[in-house]
VEXDREN-2710 file (C-alpha; in Angstrom, 1 decimal):
% VEXDREN-2710
k/r/px/py/pz
1/MET/141.9/5.8/30.5
2/LYS/144.6/5.7/26.7
3/ILE/142.1/6.0/23.5
4/ILE/144.7/5.9/21.6
5/SER/148.5/5.0/21.9
6/LYS/151.6/3.9/20.3
7/PRO/152.8/2.3/17.6
8/TYR/150.5/4.7/16.2
9/ASN/148.5/2.8/12.8
10/LEU/150.1/4.4/9.4
11/LEU/149.0/3.8/5.9
12/LEU/151.0/4.4/3.0
13/VAL/150.2/4.5/-0.6
14/ASP/151.9/5.3/-3.4
15/ASP/151.9/3.4/-7.0
16/GLN/155.5/3.7/-7.2
17/GLU/157.6/1.0/-4.7
18/GLU/160.5/3.0/-4.4
19/ILE/158.5/6.4/-3.0
20/VAL/157.2/4.0/-0.5
21/THR/160.2/2.4/1.0
22/ILE/161.9/5.8/0.6
23/THR/159.2/7.2/2.3
24/SER/158.8/4.5/5.0
25/ASP/162.3/4.4/6.1
26/MET/162.6/8.0/6.6
27/ILE/159.4/8.0/8.8
28/GLN/161.6/5.4/10.9
29/LYS/164.8/7.4/11.3
30/ILE/163.1/10.4/12.0
31/TYR/160.4/8.9/14.7
32/GLY/162.5/5.5/15.2
33/LYS/160.6/1.8/15.0
34/ASP/158.1/2.0/17.5
35/GLU/156.2/5.2/16.9
36/PHE/154.5/4.5/13.9
37/ASN/153.1/0.8/12.9
38/ILE/153.8/1.1/8.7
39/ILE/151.5/-0.3/6.1
40/CYS/152.9/0.2/2.7
41/ALA/150.6/-0.4/-0.3
42/THR/151.2/0.4/-4.0
43/ASN/147.4/0.0/-5.6
44/PRO/145.0/2.0/-4.3
45/GLN/142.4/-0.8/-3.9
46/ASP/144.3/-2.7/-1.8
47/ALA/144.9/0.7/0.8
48/LEU/140.9/0.9/0.4
49/GLU/140.7/-2.6/1.9
50/GLN/142.6/-2.2/4.4
51/LEU/141.2/1.0/5.5
52/GLU/137.6/-0.5/5.5
53/LYS/139.1/-3.6/7.6
54/ASN/141.4/-1.7/10.0
55/ILE/142.0/1.4/11.8
56/PHE/144.6/4.1/10.8
57/HIS/145.3/7.0/12.5
58/ILE/147.1/9.2/9.7
59/LEU/147.2/7.7/5.7
60/ILE/150.0/9.5/3.8
61/SER/148.8/9.0/-0.1
62/ASP/150.0/9.8/-3.6
63/ILE/147.9/11.9/-5.3
64/LEU/148.4/10.8/-9.1
65/MET/147.4/7.3/-9.7
66/PRO/146.4/5.1/-12.3
67/GLU/143.9/2.7/-10.5
68/MET/142.0/5.6/-8.2
69/PRO/143.4/9.2/-7.8
70/GLY/144.5/9.9/-4.4
71/ASP/142.1/12.1/-3.8
72/GLU/139.2/10.0/-4.3
73/LEU/141.0/7.3/-1.9
74/ILE/141.2/10.1/0.6
75/ARG/137.4/10.9/0.3
76/LYS/136.7/7.7/0.8
77/ALA/139.1/6.9/3.7
78/MET/136.8/10.9/5.1
79/SER/133.2/9.3/4.6
80/MET/134.6/6.2/6.9
81/GLY/134.6/8.5/10.0
82/LYS/137.4/7.2/11.6
83/GLY/139.3/10.0/12.7
84/THR/141.9/9.3/9.6
85/GLN/144.2/12.0/9.3
86/CYS/144.9/12.6/6.0
87/ILE/148.5/14.2/4.6
88/VAL/149.2/14.1/0.9
89/ILE/152.3/13.5/-1.2
90/THR/152.7/14.6/-5.3
91/SER/154.7/15.5/-7.3
92/ASP/151.7/18.3/-9.1
93/SER/152.2/21.0/-7.1
94/MET/149.5/22.4/-9.3
95/ILE/147.6/25.5/-6.6
96/THR/144.4/23.7/-7.8
97/THR/145.9/19.7/-6.2
98/VAL/146.6/21.8/-3.3
99/ILE/143.6/23.3/-2.7
100/ASN/141.6/20.1/-3.6
101/ALA/143.6/17.9/-1.3
102/TYR/142.3/20.5/1.6
103/ASN/138.9/20.6/0.0
104/ASP/138.9/16.5/0.1
105/GLY/139.8/16.2/4.5
106/ALA/144.0/16.4/3.7
107/VAL/145.7/17.6/6.9
108/ALA/149.2/18.7/4.9
109/PHE/150.8/18.9/1.5
110/ILE/153.9/17.7/0.8
111/ALA/155.1/18.3/-3.2
112/LYS/157.7/15.4/-4.7
113/PRO/160.7/14.5/-3.9
114/ILE/160.0/14.5/0.3
115/ASP/161.6/16.8/2.5
116/LYS/162.2/15.1/5.8
117/VAL/161.4/18.3/7.8
118/LYS/158.2/18.5/5.9
119/LEU/156.9/15.3/6.5
120/LYS/158.1/15.4/10.3
121/ASN/156.3/19.0/10.1
122/ALA/152.9/16.9/8.4
123/LEU/153.2/13.7/11.1
124/ASP/153.4/15.9/13.9
125/LEU/150.9/18.0/12.9
126/CYS/148.4/14.7/12.4
127/LEU/149.3/13.2/16.0
128/GLY/149.2/16.8/17.7
129/ARG/145.3/16.8/16.3
130/LEU/144.6/13.3/17.4
131/ASN/146.5/13.4/21.0
132/TYR/143.9/16.7/21.1
133/TRP/140.7/15.0/20.0
134/ALA/141.7/11.9/22.7
135/LYS/142.5/13.8/25.5
136/SER/138.9/16.3/25.4
137/LEU/136.9/12.4/24.5
138/SER/138.7/11.6/27.8
139/GLN/137.9/14.6/29.9
140/ASN/134.8/14.8/28.3
141/LEU/134.5/11.2/29.8
142/ALA/135.0/12.0/32.9
143/GLN/133.3/14.9/33.4
144/LYS/129.7/12.2/31.8
145/ARG/131.0/9.7/35.2
146/LYS/131.6/13.1/37.6
147/GLN/128.2/14.1/36.6
148/GLU/126.6/10.5/36.6
149/GLU/127.7/9.8/40.3
150/GLU/126.9/12.9/41.7
END
């Protein structure tokens, strides 16, 4: 039983459209076009609506946005309980911002300008966590079925 399959759903949020475009292109160059289904948003409220309606494996969000700060968006995504892995991107690399991002549920933090290697490492970390959870869940379900058959 395959619990998580490709393409992985990724929501990319930044109030600067050029950052969204550059980051999306970077992800596709790293992984190819078939690894991720990338949905882009330049407004955190639109991103929140997408999170409510759909399941996203990964959320990449800027922190400093006018309509809603990214840390609030991450907290709301985490409270939905859908297992979304969160990556923070921001030009604010103060230690308090980094600590707060991790406390809000972020798995990784990337300072702008976005480095391709750091982005890949952060995405690989998220995918590794998702696949580990899926494998564990699959094993637990198989064990439960085996116990029920006995």
